[in-house]
C-alpha positions in Angstrom: -20.5 -8.8 -16.1 -18.7 -10.2 -19.1 -15.8 -11.2 -16.9 -18.1 -12.8 -14.4 -19.9 -14.8 -17.1 -16.5 -16.0 -18.5 -15.3 -17.0 -15.0 -18.6 -18.8 -14.4 -18.1 -20.8 -17.6 -14.5 -21.7 -16.8 -15.2 -22.5 -13.1 -18.4 -24.4 -14.0 -17.2 -26.6 -16.9 -16.6 -30.2 -15.6 -17.2 -29.1 -12.0 -18.4 -32.6 -11.3 -16.0 -34.2 -13.8 -14.0 -35.6 -10.8 -15.4 -37.2 -7.8 -14.8 -35.7 -4.3 -11.1 -35.7 -3.4 -9.0 -36.4 -0.3 -10.5 -36.9 3.1 -11.9 -33.5 3.8 -14.2 -32.9 0.8 -16.3 -36.1 1.1 -16.3 -35.7 4.9 -17.7 -32.2 4.8 -20.1 -33.2 2.1 -21.3 -36.1 4.2 -22.0 -33.8 7.1 -23.9 -31.3 4.9 -26.0 -34.2 3.3 -26.9 -35.5 6.8 -28.0 -32.0 7.8 -30.3 -31.8 4.7 -31.7 -35.2 5.4 -32.2 -35.0 9.1 -33.4 -31.3 9.3 -31.0 -30.7 12.1 -29.1 -27.6 11.0 -27.3 -27.0 14.3 -25.2 -30.1 15.2 -22.9 -31.4 12.5 -23.0 -35.2 12.4 -20.9 -37.7 10.5 -22.6 -41.0 10.0 -24.8 -40.4 13.0 -22.1 -39.1 15.4 -21.5 -35.5 16.4 -18.6 -33.9 14.6 -17.2 -30.8 16.1 -14.1 -30.1 14.0 -15.4 -27.1 11.9 -18.3 -24.6 12.2 -21.3 -25.0 9.9 -21.2 -22.5 7.0 -19.9 -25.0 4.5 -22.2 -27.7 5.8 -25.2 -25.4 5.4 -24.1 -24.6 1.8 -23.8 -28.3 1.0 -27.2 -28.9 2.7 -28.9 -26.2 0.7 -27.3 -27.7 -2.5 -28.7 -31.1 -1.5 -32.2 -29.7 -0.9 -32.0 -27.9 -4.3 -31.4 -31.3 -6.0 -27.8 -30.7 -7.1 -26.8 -34.2 -6.3 -23.9 -35.7 -4.5 -21.1 -34.2 -6.7 -22.4 -30.7 -7.4 -23.9 -29.9 -4.0 -20.5 -29.6 -2.3 -18.9 -27.7 -5.1 -21.4 -25.4 -6.9 -22.2 -23.3 -3.8 -18.5 -22.7 -3.3 -18.0 -21.7 -6.9 -20.9 -19.3 -6.7 -19.6 -17.8 -3.5 -16.2 -17.3 -5.2 -17.8 -15.5 -8.1 -19.9 -13.3 -5.8 -16.7 -12.3 -3.9 -14.9 -11.5 -7.2 -17.8 -9.2 -8.1 -17.8 -7.5 -4.7 -14.0 -7.0 -5.0 -14.4 -5.3 -8.3 -17.2 -3.0 -7.2 -15.5 -1.9 -4.0 -12.1 -1.5 -5.5 -13.6 0.5 -8.4 -15.0 2.9 -5.9 -11.8 3.1 -3.8 -9.1 2.8 -6.5 -10.7 3.4 -9.9 -11.8 1.0 -12.6 -8.4 0.1 -14.0 -6.9 -1.1 -10.7 -10.2 -2.8 -9.8 -10.2 -4.6 -13.2 -6.5 -5.7 -12.8 -7.0 -6.9 -9.2 -9.9 -9.3 -10.1 -8.2 -10.6 -13.2 -5.2 -11.5 -11.1 -7.1 -13.1 -8.3 -9.6 -15.1 -10.3 -6.9 -16.7 -12.5 -4.4 -17.5 -9.9 -3.9 -21.3 -9.4 -4.7 -21.0 -5.7 -8.0 -19.2 -6.0 -9.2 -21.0 -9.1 -8.5 -24.4 -7.7 -10.1 -23.8 -4.3 -13.2 -22.5 -6.1 -13.6 -26.0 -7.6 -13.7 -28.0 -4.3 -16.0 -28.2 -1.4 -13.7 -27.4 1.6 -13.7 -24.5 4.1 -10.8 -22.5 2.7 -12.8 -20.6 0.0 -15.8 -19.8 2.2 -13.4 -18.3 4.8 -11.4 -16.4 2.2 -14.5 -14.9 0.6 -16.3 -13.9 3.8 -13.2 -12.6 5.5 -12.0 -10.5 2.6 -15.5 -9.2 2.1 -15.2 -8.0 5.7 -11.8 -6.3 4.9 -13.1 -4.6 1.7 -16.3 -3.3 3.3 -14.3 -2.2 6.3 -12.0 -0.2 4.0 -15.1 1.3 2.4 -16.3 2.3 5.8 -13.0 3.9 6.8 -12.8 5.8 3.5 -16.4 7.0 3.3 -17.9 6.6 6.7 -20.8 4.6 5.3 -22.8 3.0 8.1 -24.2 0.4 5.6 -20.7 -0.7 4.7 -19.9 -1.0 8.4 -23.0 -3.1 9.1 -22.3 -5.3 6.1 -18.7 -5.7 7.2 -19.9 -6.9 10.6 -22.3 -9.4 9.0 -19.6 -10.8 6.7 -17.2 -11.1 9.7 -19.9 -13.2 11.5 -20.1 -15.4 8.4 -16.3 -15.8 8.4 -16.5 -17.0 12.0 -19.1 -19.5 10.9 -16.7 -20.6 8.2 -13.5 -21.2 10.2 -14.0 -20.4 13.9 -11.4 -18.1 15.6 -9.1 -17.8 12.6 -10.7 -14.6 11.1 -10.6 -13.1 14.6 -6.8 -13.2 14.4 -6.5 -12.2 10.7 -8.7 -9.1 11.2 -6.4 -7.6 13.8 -4.4 -5.3 11.4 -7.6 -3.7 10.2 -8.7 -3.1 13.8 -5.3 -1.6 14.5 -5.7 1.0 11.8 -9.3 1.7 12.8 -8.8 1.9 16.6 -9.4 5.7 16.8 -13.0 5.0 15.6 -13.7 2.2 18.1 -17.1 3.6 19.1 -18.3 3.3 15.5 -17.1 -0.3 15.5 -19.8 -1.3 18.0 -22.5 -1.5 15.3 -20.5 -4.0 13.1 -19.5 -5.9 16.2 -23.1 -6.3 17.1 -24.0 -7.4 13.5 -21.2 -10.1 13.7 -22.6 -11.3 17.0 -26.2 -11.5 15.6 -24.9 -13.6 12.7 -22.5 -16.0 14.5 -23.6 -16.2 18.2 -26.8 -18.2 17.7 -25.0 -21.3 16.4 -22.2 -21.1 18.9 -24.7 -20.6 21.8 -26.8 -23.5 20.6 -23.8 -25.8 20.4 -22.7 -24.9 24.0 -26.2 -25.5 25.3 -26.5 -28.8 23.5 -23.0 -30.2 23.9 -21.2 -28.1 26.5 -17.7 -29.2 27.4 -17.4 -31.8 24.6 -17.9 -29.0 22.0 -15.4 -26.8 23.8 -12.7 -29.5 24.1 -13.0 -30.7 20.5 -13.7 -27.5 18.6 -11.6 -24.9 20.5 -9.0 -26.8 22.4 -8.1 -29.5 19.9 -8.8 -27.8 16.5 -7.8 -24.3 17.4 -5.3 -24.0 20.2 -3.6 -27.4 19.8 -3.6 -27.2 16.0 -1.7 -23.9 16.2 0.7 -25.0 19.0 1.8 -28.5 18.1 2.0 -30.9 15.1 -0.1 -33.7 16.6 -2.4 -33.6 13.6 0.5 -34.6 11.3 0.6 -31.4 9.2 3.8 -30.0 10.7 5.9 -28.1 8.3 9.0 -25.7 8.5 8.5 -22.0 9.1 9.3 -21.1 5.5 6.7 -23.6 4.1 4.3 -20.9 2.8 6.9 -19.0 0.7 7.0 -21.6 -2.1 3.3 -22.3 -1.5 2.6 -18.6 -2.1 4.6 -18.6 -5.3 2.8 -21.7 -6.6 -0.6 -20.3 -5.5 0.0 -17.2 -7.6 0.7 -19.2 -10.8 1.0 -17.9 -13.5 1.4 -14.5 -11.9 4.4 -14.8 -9.5 6.6 -12.8 -11.9 4.6 -9.6 -11.0 5.9 -9.8 -7.4 8.9 -7.9 -8.7 6.5 -4.9 -9.2 5.9 -4.6 -5.5 7.1 -1.1 -4.6 6.2 2.2 -3.1 2.9 2.5 -5.1 1.7 -0.6 -3.3 1.8 1.2 0.1 1.6 4.8 -0.9 -2.1 5.0 0.0 -3.5 4.4 3.5 -5.9 1.7 2.3 -3.1 -0.1 0.5 -1.0 -0.1 3.7 -3.9 -1.8 5.4 -4.2 -4.5 2.8 -0.5 -5.1 2.9 -0.6 -5.3 6.7 -3.4 -7.9 6.5 -1.3 -9.9 4.1 2.0 -9.7 6.0 0.4 -10.3 9.4 -1.5 -13.3 8.1 1.6 -14.8 6.4 3.5 -14.5 9.7 0.6 -15.9 11.7 0.2 -19.0 9.5 3.9 -19.5 9.3 4.1 -19.6 13.1 1.5 -22.3 13.3 2.8 -25.8 13.8 0.2 -27.4 11.5 0.4 -26.1 7.9 -1.6 -26.9 4.8 -1.4 -25.1 1.4 -5.0 -24.0 1.5 -4.7 -22.1 4.8 -3.1 -19.0 3.1 -6.0 -18.6 0.6 -7.4 -15.6 2.5 -4.1 -13.8 1.9 -4.4 -13.9 -1.9 -7.0 -11.2 -2.3 -5.2 -8.5 -0.4 -1.9 -9.4 -2.1 -3.6 -9.2 -5.6 -5.1 -5.9 -4.7 -1.8 -4.3 -3.8 -0.1 -6.0 -6.8 -2.7 -4.4 -9.0 -1.7 -1.0 -7.8 2.0 -1.9 -8.5 1.2 -3.2 -12.0 -0.8 -0.1 -12.8 2.0 2.3 -11.6 4.9 0.5 -13.1 6.7 2.3 -16.0 7.6 -1.0 -17.7 5.9 -4.4 -17.1 6.7 -6.2 -20.4 9.1 -8.7 -18.9 6.8 -9.6 -16.0 3.7 -10.1 -18.0 5.4 -11.8 -20.9 7.1 -14.3 -18.5 3.7 -14.9 -16.9 2.3 -16.1 -20.3 5.4 -18.3 -20.9 4.8 -20.0 -17.6 1.5 -21.2 -19.0 3.6 -23.7 -21.0 3.8 -25.6 -17.7 0.1 -26.4 -17.8 0.5 -29.8 -19.6 3.1 -30.8 -17.0 0.8 -29.7 -14.2 -2.0 -31.8 -15.7 0.3 -34.8 -15.8 1.8 -34.4 -12.4 -1.4 -33.5 -10.5 -2.8 -37.0 -9.9 0.5 -38.3 -8.5 1.0 -35.2 -6.5 -2.5 -35.6 -4.9 -1.8 -39.3 -4.2 1.7 -39.3 -2.9 2.7 -35.6 -2.5 4.5 -33.3 -4.9 8.0 -34.4 -3.7 7.3 -38.0 -4.8 5.6 -37.2 -8.0 7.3 -37.9 -11.3 7.7 -34.5 -13.1 8.3 -36.1 -16.5 9.9 -34.3 -19.4 9.5 -30.6 -20.3 8.9 -30.2 -24.1 9.6 -26.9 -25.9 6.3 -27.4 -27.8 4.4 -26.6 -24.6 5.9 -23.2 -24.4 5.5 -22.7 -28.1 1.7 -22.9 -27.5 2.0 -20.0 -25.1 4.1 -17.9 -27.4 1.2 -16.2 -29.2 0.0 -14.9 -25.9 3.5 -13.7 -25.1 3.9 -11.8 -28.3 0.4 -10.2 -27.9 1.2 -9.1 -24.4 4.6 -7.6 -25.5 2.9 -5.7 -28.3 0.1 -4.4 -26.1 2.6 -3.2 -23.5 4.6 -1.4 -26.1 1.4 0.4 -27.0 0.9 1.2 -23.3 -2.4 -0.8 -23.2 -1.6 -2.4 -19.8 -5.1 -3.4 -18.8 -5.5 -5.2 -22.2 -2.1 -6.9 -21.7 -3.2 -8.1 -18.2 -6.4 -9.4 -19.7 -4.5 -11.4 -22.3 -2.5 -13.1 -19.6 -5.7 -13.8 -17.6 -7.3 -15.3 -20.7 -4.3 -17.6 -21.2 -4.5 -18.5 -17.5 -8.2 -19.3 -17.8 -7.6 -21.5 -20.8 -4.7 -23.2 -19.0 -7.0 -23.9 -16.0 -9.6 -25.4 -18.4 -6.9 -27.5 -20.1 -5.7 -28.9 -16.7 -9.3 -29.6 -15.6 -10.3 -31.5 -18.8 -7.0 -33.3 -19.1 -6.5 -34.5 -15.5 -10.2 -35.1 -14.7 -10.5 -38.7 -16.0 -7.2 -39.8 -14.3 -8.2 -38.1 -11.0 -11.6 -39.7 -11.1 -10.1 -43.2 -11.4 -7.0 -43.1 -9.2 -7.5 -40.3 -6.7 -11.3 -40.0 -6.1 -13.2 -42.9 -4.5 -16.1 -42.3 -7.0 -14.5 -44.4 -9.7 -13.7 -47.2 -7.3 -17.2 -47.1 -5.9 -18.6 -47.9 -9.4 -16.6 -51.1 -9.2 -17.8 -51.9 -5.7 -21.4 -50.9 -6.1 -22.7 -54.1 -7.8 -21.1 -56.2 -5.0 -21.8 -53.8 -2.1 -24.0 -56.3 -0.2 -21.1 -58.8 -0.2 -18.2 -56.4 0.5 -16.4 -55.4 3.6 -13.4 -53.1 4.3 -10.2 -54.8 5.4 -7.5 -52.1 4.9 -8.2 -48.7 3.3 -6.4 -45.3 3.5 -8.6 -42.7 5.3 -8.8 -40.6 2.1 -10.4 -43.5 0.3 -12.5 -44.5 3.3 -14.2 -41.2 3.6 -14.8 -41.0 -0.1 -16.1 -44.5 -0.3 -18.4 -44.0 2.7 -19.8 -40.8 1.0 -20.7 -42.5 -2.2 -22.0 -45.6 -0.6 -24.1 -43.4 1.7 -24.3 -46.3 4.2 -20.7 -47.1 5.2 -19.5 -50.6 4.4 -18.7 -52.7 7.4 -15.2 -53.7 8.5 -14.1 -57.3 7.7 -13.4 -58.2 11.3 -16.2 -60.6 12.3 -17.9 -60.3 9.0 -19.1 -63.1 6.8 -19.0 -61.1 3.6 -17.2 -62.8 0.7 -15.4 -59.8 -0.9 -12.8 -57.6 0.8 -11.5 -54.2 0.0 -7.7 -54.0 0.6 -5.1 -51.4 -0.1 -1.3 -51.6 0.0 0.6 -48.5 1.0 1.0 -46.2 -2.0 -1.3 -48.3 -4.2 -5.0 -47.9 -5.2 -7.6 -50.1 -3.5 -8.5 -53.6 -4.7 -11.4 -55.9 -4.5 -10.6 -59.5 -3.9 -12.4 -62.7 -2.6 -11.7 -63.5 1.0 -11.5 -66.7 3.0 -14.2 -66.8 5.7 -14.0 -69.2 8.6 -17.6 -69.9 9.5 -16.6 -70.9 13.0 -15.2 -67.4 13.8 -18.1 -65.4 12.4 -21.0 -64.6 14.6 
């Protein structure tokens, strides 16, 4: 519980310190807010028009946050952070029963302080809800396979239904390795399968009844089959794309990958976890469209098998000490992050690396080395995790003001708001447009045919600007 309280503090501090980011977060938040306001919890709508891109779990979470009075910035994020913490607690409890307390402890310390999991726990997008519900399915499925618990099987089915409500057909593919290992007990799988249908089928059935072919074409054909098969959605990347993404997502823990060895697959349950990870990595790599957050569901099984490798290793001084030294990169990450989100990491200016950054991490390194020499591995891992949590906090607090002003539309909306009745949108990147529409609630009109005196314009690669415009009265209606 102390770990959960510490994580809650780190995840929760400045959770609303930055306005909603990119195009996805304000778009999903807008849909959830419309659900809460309209009372229609079935059809996702974006500014009055049906939006069939994603299933509703995240929208429901945002809507509940809105009804609870969390406001426009916390309602998309706080429910996601809470779900993240609940999953971490579940992973600890199940892994403690299956693997013992030390491996359970190490596995959650790894997962909760990786850059990928911690970052996705701070934003209101669908990756974390999928990762949490899918991996809850895997863990409860393992518990069922190990103990025969019918309650675990039923809970696994319910969690799988939630994962289908989080990201559609994707969990149906990712679960295949678990089903392969459990095929001899297929009759017992009828109960969890029924539970999954009870949870997921009502929404899908209602959408087919209400929208028919339009829902099928948009949700399944375009955003499942076409998204996998071609790069029409402009997220096309090479096959090896997820290898560096995986290393970055594990920050500051990629050094412990060298501890992958026979202990990581010596037990049947570990082989299942490793199969889930490897199969998922190949599946996502084969997809034409790739985004970094897609592989988030693969981090929990990887961290669980890595925990077994760390626990079994005779020596881990170098790996854990290097992990603490990598925390010296946190000031650079905080500096680079705004530009990376605006223009992409390849175009971001990495700046200079100062030895003083790594000197700050040196006390953690020395402590870890000393604990390892005294064979107190769990404590050594905890020190690395503490440093990683402090690094996350540093990045959040350092980068937040810059992100709020030059990446999120929230800061720009504060400039626009006093002149909103006189302002129209002439040119604006989609990331800023979705964000601006979210904070304005009622989207600002386009400038074509408008008599409004102020225009929002944006040059490629620059932030938006407000400027007076010349209006020809004869051409306005």
